[in-house]
N, C-alpha and C positions, 0 to 999 in steps of 0.2 A: 707361357705368357707371364710377363712381369706383374708384380702386384699393382693394383689400381686403387688409388685413394678415393674414398667416397666423396671427398670434397674437391677433387682435382678437376682438370679440364682437359679436353682432347677433341679430336675430330669425330663427328658423329658418323656412324655407319648405318646402312639400311638393313633392316631385317629382311631376310630373303636372299642376301648375297650368298653364293655358293650353296643355295638350298637350305640355309639354316632358318629355323623358326624362333630361336632365342639368341640374344646377343647382349653383351654388356660392354660399354666403354665409359669414358669419364663423364659423358653427358647423361646417359640414360641406360637403364635396363629395359630391353624391348622384347616383346614376343608377339607372335601372330596367332590369333585364335578367332574363330567365328568370322573369318573373312576380313579381319581388321587388325591393325597394329596397336598394341597397348604399350604405354610407357610408364616407367617409374624412375624418379631421380635416385641415383645410387645412394645418397645419404638417407633415403627413406626406404631402403631395402630391409634393414634389420636394426633392431634396438636390443639392448640388454639392460639388465638391472643387477648390480653386484652389491654384495655386502662387504664393507671394508672392516676387517676385524680389528686393526689397530685403532680405528676411529669410532667403531661401533655405530656406523651409519651406512645408509645405502646411497648409491649413485646410479643415475641413469646414463647409459652408454650409447652414444650415437656415432662415434668416430671409428670406422672400420676401414681396413684395406681388404681388397678382394683379389683373389688369385684363381684363375681358371685351372681346374684339375682334370676335367674331361669335357668333351663337347662332341655332339653328333647333330644331325639335322633337327632332331626333336628333343634333345636333352642337353642340359648345361649343368655342370657340377662346379660349385664355387666354394673356395675356402674363405670364410670371413674371419679376420683376425683383429683383435684389439691388443696392442702391445702394452699399453699403460697398465691394464689390469691382468694381462697375461692369460687370455683365453681365446679359443677359436672354435668355430662351428662350421660344419659342412652343409651347404644348402644344395639340394638336389632338385632341379626344375625339370619337368617333363610337360610337353605340349602335345595335345592330340585333339583335332577338330575344334570344339568350343571350350576345351578344358585346359587349365594350367594347374598342375599338381606340384606342390612343394613339400619336400620331405626332409626331416632332420633325423639322422641316425644318432641316438643318444650316446652310442659308444664312439662316435666321432666328435663329441664335445670334449675339448682338451682344456684343462686348467693347469698352467705351469707355475702360477703363483698362489696356489690355493691356501698356503699357510696364512696369507694376508687377505686374499680376495676370493669370495665365493659367489659363483654365478647363481642368481635366484630365478631370473625370468629371461625369456627371449620373445620378442615381438616380431612377427613376420609381415613384410610388405606394408608398412604403415602408409606409404605414399601411393599405393595402387588405387587409381581413380580418385585421388585427392582433388578437392575443389577449393576455389578461393572463397573467402568470406563474402557473402552477398550473392554468390552464384547459386542458381536454383539447383537443388539436389535433395534427395530423400534417402534416409537410411531405414532399414527394417531391423530393429534390435531384438535379441532373443529373450524378451521379457513378456510375461503373460502369454497371450496367443500371438503376439507380435506387436511391438511398440514402434509406431511410425514417427520418425524424427525429421525435422527440417533444419539442418545445421546452418544453412545460409542466412537464416533470419536473425541469428544471434549477433549482437554487436560487441559482446565482450567474450573473453576466453572462457572455455567451459570444458570440463572433463567428466566422464562417467564410465563406470566399469560394470559389465553384466556377465556373470558366470553363465556358461551354456546350460548347466542344470542347476536347479535351485540350491543356493547356498544358504545354510542355516542363518548366517549373519544378515541376509536379506531375503528371508523367506517370503516377504510380502510381494515379491516380484513374480513368484510362481514360474520361474524359468523352466522350460520343458524341451527345448530343441537345440541341436548343435549346428546352427546356421545363422547367418545374417546376410543382409542384402544392401548393396549400394547402387543407387540409380541416379545417373547424371546425364547431361546432354551428350557427352562423349561416349557413353556406353553404360552398361549395367553389369553387375556381377552378383552371383549367388555363391557365397563362401560356405563350404561345409567342412567342419572339422572332423575328418574321417578317422584320425587316430590321435590320441592324447586329449580327447574331448572332456574327460572327467577331471582334468587339471588345466582348464583353459578358460579364458575370458574373451569377450568381445569388448575391446577398448574403443572409446569414441572421444575425439577431442576437437575443439575449435581453438586453434593456437597459432599465433604469429601470422594471422591472416589466412590460414589454411584450415580446411575441415577434413578430418581423416577418421576412418573406421577400420579396425584391423584386429587380428588375433594375437593374444599373448598366452604363452605356455608357461606354467610354473615348473621349475626344475627341481626344487626342493622346498619343503615347507618352512624349514629353518636352516640357518647357516651351519648347524652342527650335523646335518643329515648328509648322506651320500647323494650324488646326482641321481635323478630319476633314470631308470632303465627303460621307461616306456617310449615307444616310437611316437613321433609327431608328424602329422600330415594334414595338409589342407588342400581340398579340391575347389578351385574357383571355376564356376561355370560362367563363361563370358558371353555377353551379348553386345553387338556392335552399335546398338541404339538404346535409348532410354525406353524401358518397358515398365509397366505397372507391377506392383508387388504381387497381384494375384497370379500373373504368368509365372513369376519366379516361385511362387508357392506350388504351382502345378509341376514345375520342373523339379522342385525338391521332392515331391511325391514320386516322380519317376526315379530319382536317385535312391530313395528309400527302397524302392522295389528292386532296382537293378544292382545297387551296390551293397545294401544291407541285408537283402534276402527276405524282406517283408513280403508275405504273400497276400495279395488283395483279398478282401473279405469274400467277394463273390466266388472266388476259387476255393474257399475253405468251407463253404456252406454245404456243398454236395457231400453226402456221406457223414455229416455231423448234424443230426437232428436237434441236438441241444443248442448249438450255435445258430442254426437256421431259425429256430423258434425265437431265440433271444434277439435276433436282428429285427424282428417284427413286434417285439413286446415292449410294453412300458415297464420300467422298474418301479416297484411300489415298496418304499421303505416304511416299515411299520415300527415306530418307536414304542417299545413295550415298557422299558424301565430304565431309569438312570438316576444318578445321584446329583443333588443340588445342596449347597453350591459346591464348586470345585475348591477343595482345600488340600494343602500339601500332604496330609497324612491319609487322605481318602476316607475320612470318618463320617462324611455327610450321610444322611439317611437316604434310602432308596425310595423313589417315587414311582408308582406304577401308572403308566399312561394307557396301557391296554393289556388285559390278560389274554391268554390264548383263546379263550371263549369269545372275548370281545373282538379280537383280531379276526375271528371267523365271521363275525357280524359285518366287519368292514369288507371282507371278501364278498359277502352276499350283496352288499350295496354296490360294489364295483361291477359285479356280474349283472346286477339289475340295471345298470346304466350302459350295458353293452360292451364292457371291456372283456374281450375274448382271450387276449394273450397278456400275461403279466409275469414278471419275475418278482415274486413276493420275497422280500428281504427282511428278516427279523433282526431288529437292532435291540440288543439288551436282553436276549433270551437266556443268557448265561447267568451264573450266580453273581449277585450284586449289580446286575444290569449293564448298560452300555459302558464300556471301558472300566468295568468294575474291579476285576482282580486278575487281569492277565498275568501270566499265562494259564491261570486256572479258569476253566470254563464250566466244569461240572462240580456239583450237580446242577441240573437245569433248575432255575430259580423257582422255588415252591410258591412264591407269592404270585406267580403268573399262572400256576396250574401244574407245575412239575413236569416230569418226563411224560407222564400219561397224557396230560393236557396238550403238550407239545406234539406228541405223536398223533393225537386226534386232529390237531390243526394241519399237520403235514398231510394226513389222509384226506382231509376235506379239500385242501388246495389241489392235491393231486387229482381227486375225483372231478374237480371243476376244470381240469385241463391246464392249471397254472403250474409254472415252475416255483419251487420254494427253496430258499437257501438262507444261510445266516450272514450277517454282517460281522466279519471277523477281523482280528488284528493280530499279526504275528511279529510285529516289530516292537511293541511297547510291553513293558513289564512293571509290576508294582510290588513294592516290598511287603505289602499285606497279603500277597498271594502265598498260599501254603505250598504251592508247587514250584516256587521260584528257586532255581539253581543259580546262585550269584556268580558262579564260575562261567556261566553262559552269557553274562552281560558284557557288552563292549566297554572298553575304556578309552578315554580321550588321550591326547598327547601328554597330559600331565599324570597319567596313570590313575585317574579317578573314574568312577563309574559314569558313563555318559548319560546325560539326561536331556530329554527333548521338550519338556513342558509339564504343565500341571493340568491333568484331565480329571474325569470323574473319580478314578481310582487313586488319585493323589499325584505325587511326582512320578512321571513316567520315565523309566530307564529303558535304554535301547538294548534289546537282545542282539547279539552278533549273528547275522544271518548265515555266516559261514558255518556255524555249528547248530543253528536253530532246528533244522530237520532231524539232525542226529539225536537231539534231546527231546523235542516236542512233536516230531512228525506223527507219532502214534495218535496224538490228540486229534489231528486233522482227520485221520482215518476213523476215529471213534465218532466224530461229528457226522461224517458222511454216512456212517452205518445207522444213524437214527432214521434215515429215509429221505434226507434232503437230496434234491436233484435240481439241476439247472445251472445257469451261469453264475458260478460262485464268486463272492465279493470279498476282497481283502482291502482293508483300510490302510491308508498312509504308506503304500508300497514304494512309490517313486516321488515322494513329496520333498525330499531333501537329501543332500549328499553328506554322508558320514564316513569316517574311517575308524577302524578298531586298532588300538595299540596294545591289546591284551597279549602278553608274551606267549600264551598257549594257542591263540587263534588270531594273529594279526591280519588285518585286511585293509588295503588302501581303498580309496574312493571307488575305483573301478571294481575291485573284488567285492566290496561291500554291496554296491548297487546290483551287480550281476548275480550275487548270491540271493538277493531278494527276488530277482527274476527267476532263479532256479525254483524258489518256493512257488511263484506264480505258475511255472510250468508243471510242478508237481500237482498243484490244485487243478490245473487244466486237465491233467490226465485222470484225476479222480472223478471229475464231474463232466468233462467234455468241453468246458469253456471256462475261462477265468476273467475276472474283472478287477480293476484296481482304481483306487482314488488317484486321480491324475494318471498320466501315462507319458512319461518322458520318452523321447524318440528312441533311446537305447532299449526300452522295454517293449517296443512294438512287436518284435518277433516272438514274445512270450505271453502276450496279453490279447484278449479278444474284445474287451470292452474297457473304456476309460470313462471315469466320471470327473466332473469338475473341470471341463475345458472352457469355462466361461471367460469373459474378458472384462468383467466389471471391477476387478480388484484394484485397479489403479485409482479410481475415484474413492474407493473405500479406504485405501492405505497410503495415499500419496503424501499425507502429512508426515509419515514415518520414513519416507525415502529421501535419498540425498538430493540436494538442490540441483545438481547438474543434470540428473535424470529428468526431473520435473521441468526444468527450463528447456531441455532439448526435445522432449517428447511432445507431440501434438495430439495424438490419439492412439487408442488401442484398436487393432484390426484383427480379423480372424485368419491370419496367415496360416497358423498351425491347423486350424479347423479345415481350411480349404485343402491343405496338403494331406491330411490323414483321413478325410471323408472317403469312405470306401475301403480303407485299410483296417479300420477298427470301428466297432460300434462305440459311439461316445454320447455322453449326456452332459450338457453344459450348465444347466441350471434347472431348479425344480419349479414346476408351473405354479404351485401355490404361492411362491414368492414373486413371480414375474408375470403371471398370466400366460395365456397361449401365445401372445405376440412375442414375449421374451423367450419362451421355450423354443419357438421356431426361428427366432432371430439368430440364435446361436447354432442353428443347423443340426442340433443333436437329436437323439431319440428322447422319448417321453420319460420323465422322472418326477415322481411325486413322493412327498414325505408326510405321513399321516400319523395321527394319534386318535384314540377313542375318547380319552379324557384330556382336554387341552392343557397347556401349561409347560410343555417341554420344548424339544427342538423341532418338532414337526408342527403341522396345523391340524385343526379339527377336520377330519375327513369329510364331514358333511358340507363344509364350505367349498370344497373343491370338486364335488361330484359333477357339476356342470362342465368344468374343464375336462374331467375324465371322459365324459360322454362325447364332447366335441372332438377331443384328441383321438379317441378310439375310432370315431367315424372317419377322420382324416387318414389315420394310419391304415385303415382297411383299404383305402383307395391307393395307398402308397406303400405296399409291402416290400418293395425293392429299393426304397430310398436309402436305407442304411448302407447297402452295398454299392451305391452309385458313386461315381467320381464327379467332382465339380469340373465341368468342361468350360465354363465361362463365368466370370465374376466382373461386373461393371458397376462403377459408382459415378454418379453425377449429382447435380443440384436437385434433380427430381427424385432421386432415391437410389436403390440398389437392385440390380437384376442378377439373378443366379440361375444358371442352366446346368442341370445335372444330366448324366446319362439316363436312359429310359424315358427321355422326352418330358422330364419334370422341370418346372421352373418355379422360382420364388421371385416375386416382385414386391419390393418394399416402396411404398409411395410416401415420400417425405411430407408433402402438403396435406394429404388426407390422413396420415398416420395409420395406414392400413397395409396389410400383407395379403397379396393374392397368390394362391397356390394353384397351379394348373398342371395337367398332363395333356400334352398336345394342345388341342384347341378347347378342351373341356375344363371349366373352372371347378376345382375341388373345394375350395374354401376361400372366403374373404374374412380376415381377422383384423379387428380394430385394436389399436393400441390400448384402448380403455377396457379391453377384455371382451368386448362384444364380438360374437362370431356369427357369420351368416352361412 
């Protein structure tokens, strides 16, 4: 087949001739999926971004010629070439049922003028399901738990970029999943970045009268690097009609199970008493000690908010209010309190009662039938730690020690997880040997993407992130179950519980975000919550901050943060005992909620209706500001938004 210009013209052919499901001519790229034909203009099949070394500037590339390399009934392989900048890529398309898969082999990326021009990025299928400005359409962007956008309502051009997993430069978006959705009158798609997701973005644009949402892969961080050797693949799940985002969230759940190997929670409970207990339990975080204020050298004094003996009194109060199952999580049990001197944990802080006081508390919680674990962090390290091995710290692209922020212990440096277990794994065993048992909690495991440039243990974003997952898996094997702050989709096979899957961050941080994102996004929806409910236990917000209504609005398990002496990061436990009692009563009626799938999610002007497996329903009434929880025809609870519960 002769080369085809992306801007040329020619006679249109019909998909299906000679049994083919994919075709390209001068008018359109077409494929048949989900019983319908989808089209994309050739000039919107591919984009590139190159760095011109003589000019020291970047150029966006949209002018390609295409040549067919191979073709079968369900597969089309194209060479895309740009002669001006001297590079070509091979696009491998495969269609089956409702899916279009597009793959780029990194070793079929050819640069013939790399002395002058370096390929930085490739964007795939920008024009797939593009709409005209003013046309009704919705996008579901991978920020927070799902950012719903309405591009057609914008009257001026707009661009925004969202990394599929949290980027440190935009941590306020809390990106956690490798998918996005486009919903139009001509059809809908769920795009899942199956390979290359650690170096990819969801790009969105309203430009030249058109609205487009697509995936961009980074091929090198900087012009002086070699081309990436990682494969790139996107799976588009196509629908012939416009469908609401909750249906696509449930389809994403199916893909996580079928393609990623995530085992549903209900299938993991049998034979794992630790996890089975955790699925029905409230997580009670007890803030024992921390430093105030946070200063760079970590020299602030330690403030005690609950000794081990006082923590025992909190447990007595919880049991007195009917809380039968709890994962007691001790925050700041270690020397110098919460985030005090990592990677040093020992000795147990004597201001709280020392190791003997801690063991007495563990024994008390165990006798009450509670799980008890520590709130730990294996990613941050502080220079004031006597156990810090600086050779284990990750370094950034400039060769400097990588820093993630300022916490109680001072400036926090990032340990390289590729070597963390090798150096500090014995500490995790020593903590476990104190008698802790239950669903173990690790802080900040999947909160942001880093890479390590240390010459002794280099790790790109994928290796860095999955090395953190290896630590999660090790802790899971020690305790029987593992929990992480946040839980990006890549961590689902390694984690049993995720914290902080709430969706309130946009309102909190929107002043810090780019204007394009804020202009485009209309609201945050629980796309990721709907998708992962039943795959992992998750806790979205703590009740003492939001009340029972907010707790159940996010669909997660119970989560409380308490102190005995107020003034820290938690609340006075006495102020939340009514919530504890009400929540415990509801959870006794719904022991199987955490392992249930969301089977239906409907929104209208009257409110939100959610139906789970096991005949459980949540109905949010907009006008009355109430939530009604039922099982079958029986009303379990009616919760008012002002925290009153019936």
